C-alpha positions in Angstrom: 88.4 192.8 123.8 90.8 193.8 121.1 93.5 197.1 121.4 91.7 198.1 118.0 88.3 198.6 120.5 88.8 202.3 120.5 86.3 205.4 120.5 86.0 206.9 117.0 84.9 203.3 115.2 82.2 204.2 112.6 79.7 202.0 110.9 76.5 202.3 108.4 74.3 199.7 107.8 71.3 199.4 105.6 67.9 197.1 105.8 64.3 198.0 103.7 61.5 198.0 105.9 59.4 194.6 105.6 55.7 195.0 106.2 56.4 192.4 109.4 58.3 195.7 110.9 56.1 197.8 111.5 53.5 198.8 114.4 50.9 196.3 113.9 53.2 193.4 113.7 55.1 195.0 117.0 52.5 192.5 119.1 49.5 191.0 117.1 48.1 189.7 120.1 47.5 193.8 120.9 44.2 195.2 119.7 45.4 198.5 120.5 49.0 198.1 118.1 46.7 196.6 115.4 44.2 199.7 115.0 47.9 201.4 114.6 49.6 203.0 111.2 51.8 200.9 109.1 54.7 202.0 109.7 58.2 201.3 111.1 58.0 200.5 114.8 59.9 202.5 117.8 60.2 198.5 119.0 61.8 197.4 115.7 63.9 200.6 115.2 66.0 200.2 118.5 66.5 196.6 117.5 68.2 197.7 114.4 70.1 200.2 115.9 71.3 197.6 118.5 72.1 195.7 115.4 74.2 198.2 113.7 75.7 198.9 117.3 76.8 195.3 117.4 78.0 195.2 113.8 80.3 198.0 114.1 82.3 196.6 117.2 81.9 192.7 116.8 85.1 192.5 114.7 86.8 194.5 117.4 85.6 192.2 120.5 86.1 188.6 120.7 83.4 186.9 118.8 81.3 184.8 119.6 83.0 184.1 123.2 82.5 187.8 124.1 79.4 189.8 122.5 77.5 192.4 123.8 74.1 193.3 125.6 72.5 197.1 125.3 71.4 198.4 128.9 70.5 201.8 127.9 68.7 203.8 124.8 67.9 207.2 124.6 66.8 208.0 121.0 64.3 210.2 119.4 61.5 209.0 116.7 60.8 211.7 114.4 59.8 210.5 111.6 57.3 208.0 110.2 59.0 204.9 107.8 56.5 203.1 105.7 56.8 199.5 104.3 59.2 199.6 101.7 61.6 202.1 102.1 64.6 201.7 103.0 66.9 202.8 106.1 70.4 203.5 107.1 71.9 203.8 110.7 75.1 205.5 111.7 76.4 204.6 114.7 79.8 205.7 115.9 81.3 204.7 119.2 81.9 207.5 121.5 83.7 206.0 124.3 84.9 202.7 125.6 85.2 202.4 129.7 86.0 199.0 130.4 83.2 197.1 129.2 81.1 199.8 129.2 80.5 201.4 124.9 78.7 204.2 124.3 77.4 204.7 120.7 76.0 208.3 119.3 73.3 206.9 116.6 71.1 207.9 113.9 68.8 206.6 111.8 67.6 207.9 108.3 65.3 206.9 105.4 65.2 208.6 102.2 63.4 211.7 102.8 64.4 212.2 106.2 66.5 211.7 109.8 64.1 209.2 111.5 66.1 209.2 114.9 68.7 210.3 116.6 70.8 209.4 120.2 72.5 207.6 122.5 73.2 203.8 123.0 75.1 202.0 125.5 76.1 198.4 125.4 78.3 195.9 127.9 80.8 193.6 126.8 79.8 189.5 128.2 81.9 186.5 128.6 78.6 184.5 126.6 79.1 181.5 128.8 79.0 182.9 131.9 76.3 185.1 131.0 74.4 181.9 129.8 75.2 180.1 132.8 73.3 183.1 135.4 70.3 183.1 132.9 70.1 179.2 133.2 70.3 179.8 137.6 67.9 182.5 137.2 65.5 180.4 135.4 65.9 177.3 137.8 65.1 179.8 140.6 61.8 181.2 138.7 60.9 177.3 137.6 
């Protein structure tokens, strides 16, 4: 973690919603999801928010040896977005408590606020994290 990792860091990131990021594509094996509208899936939106927060702070940590993992998400999804429309995430780092990071997040499309809320991430040592996951996999093999 670098000294530059302080509250107030802001980042904006945009993507165009592909059909592959809609509800029916979230779980293709789900008949229920296949019957749902072709709009930006909440699950993909959460991933987009995480991606935006990762981009915001990677230059402020020892990437790639240090990385962050999502530990909590509390967001609304208040407007539907069809494929082909661009969405923009605006994220702001609110708190740095040792390895815990708290972000304020918003997502907009060209017509409306799509989502807002908070997202928490923790800084990890990638090598140690991977070692723990290998141990866990071995115990469950």
